[in-house]
C-alpha positions in Angstrom: 19.8 -1.0 4.2 21.4 -3.1 1.5 20.2 -2.8 -2.1 18.4 -5.9 -3.3 20.3 -7.8 -5.9 18.6 -7.9 -9.2 18.8 -10.8 -11.6 17.8 -11.7 -15.1 14.7 -13.4 -13.6 13.6 -10.1 -12.1 14.0 -8.3 -15.4 12.0 -11.0 -17.1 9.2 -10.7 -14.6 9.2 -6.9 -15.0 9.1 -7.1 -18.8 6.3 -9.6 -18.9 4.1 -8.1 -16.2 4.5 -4.4 -17.2 4.3 -5.4 -20.9 1.0 -7.2 -20.4 -0.3 -4.3 -18.3 0.5 -1.9 -21.2 -1.2 -4.2 -23.7 -4.3 -4.3 -21.5 -4.3 -0.5 -21.5 -3.8 -0.7 -25.2 -7.0 -2.7 -25.5 -8.9 -0.1 -23.5 -7.6 2.7 -25.8 -8.6 0.6 -28.9 -12.1 0.2 -27.4 -12.4 4.0 -26.7 -10.8 4.8 -30.0 -7.8 6.8 -28.9 -5.4 6.2 -31.8 -2.3 8.2 -30.6 -2.4 6.7 -27.1 -3.0 3.3 -28.7 0.2 3.5 -30.7 2.3 4.5 -27.7 1.0 1.9 -25.3 1.0 -0.8 -27.9 4.7 0.0 -28.7 5.8 0.1 -25.1 3.8 -3.0 -24.2 5.2 -5.0 -27.1 8.8 -3.9 -26.5 8.6 -4.7 -22.8 7.0 -8.1 -23.4 9.4 -9.0 -26.2 12.4 -7.8 -24.1 11.2 -9.8 -21.1 10.8 -13.0 -23.2 13.9 -12.7 -25.4 16.5 -10.4 -23.8 15.7 -9.6 -20.1 19.1 -8.1 -19.5 18.2 -5.2 -21.7 15.5 -4.2 -19.3 17.9 -3.5 -16.4 17.7 0.3 -16.7 13.9 0.5 -17.4 13.3 -1.8 -14.4 15.4 0.3 -12.1 13.7 3.5 -13.3 10.3 1.9 -12.8 11.2 0.8 -9.3 12.4 4.3 -8.4 9.1 5.7 -9.8 7.2 3.1 -7.8 9.0 4.0 -4.6 8.3 7.7 -5.1 4.6 7.0 -5.8 4.4 4.7 -2.8 5.9 7.4 -0.6 3.5 10.0 -1.9 0.4 7.8 -1.8 1.1 6.7 1.7 0.9 10.2 2.9 -2.2 11.0 0.9 -4.0 8.0 2.2 -3.0 8.8 5.8 -4.1 12.4 5.5 -7.4 11.4 4.0 -8.0 8.7 6.6 -7.3 11.3 9.4 -9.5 14.1 8.0 -12.3 11.9 6.6 -12.6 9.2 9.3 -10.8 10.1 12.6 -11.8 13.8 12.8 -15.5 13.3 12.2 -15.5 10.5 14.8 -13.8 12.8 17.3 -16.3 15.5 16.6 -19.2 13.2 17.0 -17.8 11.9 20.3 -17.3 15.4 21.6 -20.8 16.4 20.4 -22.4 13.6 22.4 -20.1 14.0 25.4 -18.4 10.6 25.1 -14.9 10.1 26.4 -13.5 6.7 25.4 -10.3 7.3 27.4 -10.2 8.4 31.0 -8.0 11.4 30.7 -7.4 14.1 33.2 -7.0 14.1 37.0 -9.9 13.3 39.3 -9.5 14.5 42.9 -12.4 12.3 44.1 -10.7 9.0 43.1 -8.4 7.3 45.5 -6.7 5.3 42.8 -6.8 4.9 39.0 -6.2 1.1 39.3 -8.8 -0.9 37.4 -9.7 -4.2 39.0 -9.8 -7.2 36.7 -11.6 -10.5 37.1 -9.2 -13.1 38.4 -9.0 -16.3 36.4 -7.3 -19.5 37.3 -4.1 -20.2 35.4 -4.6 -22.3 32.4 -1.6 -23.3 30.2 -3.8 -23.1 27.1 -4.2 -19.4 27.6 -0.4 -18.9 27.4 -0.5 -20.5 23.9 -3.2 -18.0 22.7 -2.0 -14.6 23.6 -4.8 -12.8 21.8 
C-alpha cells in the first residue's frame, strides 16, 4: 500500500484541529482548576494552532507522530470493541437461544428429510426488481 502524500494543507488542518482540541481541554482544566495540566494543554494547543496558521511545514514531524499514534490506537480499539461486542452481545444471545431451545440455523444431518432444498415462492420477472437488488 502506498503511503499517502502529505502536504502543507494537511499540516495546517492538523495544527488547527488538534490545537483547538487542546484548547478545549484547557478550558475544561481551567473550569476544574487543574493549574499544571492547564499550562501544558494551553501551551501545546497554542503552539499547534499558531504553527498551523503561520508555519504548517514545521508540523510535519508532530503530524506524522500523531498519525502513527492514531493508527496504533485504532488497531487496539478495534480489537477491544470486537471482543466486548462478542462477549457482551453475541455470547448472551447464544446462551439465551440455547436456553430456550431455539436454533436459528438448520445445522446437522436429518435422516428423515429427503432434501434440504427450500422451496421459494415463484414471482414473475419484473425488470424493476433487477434495479433494486436489496
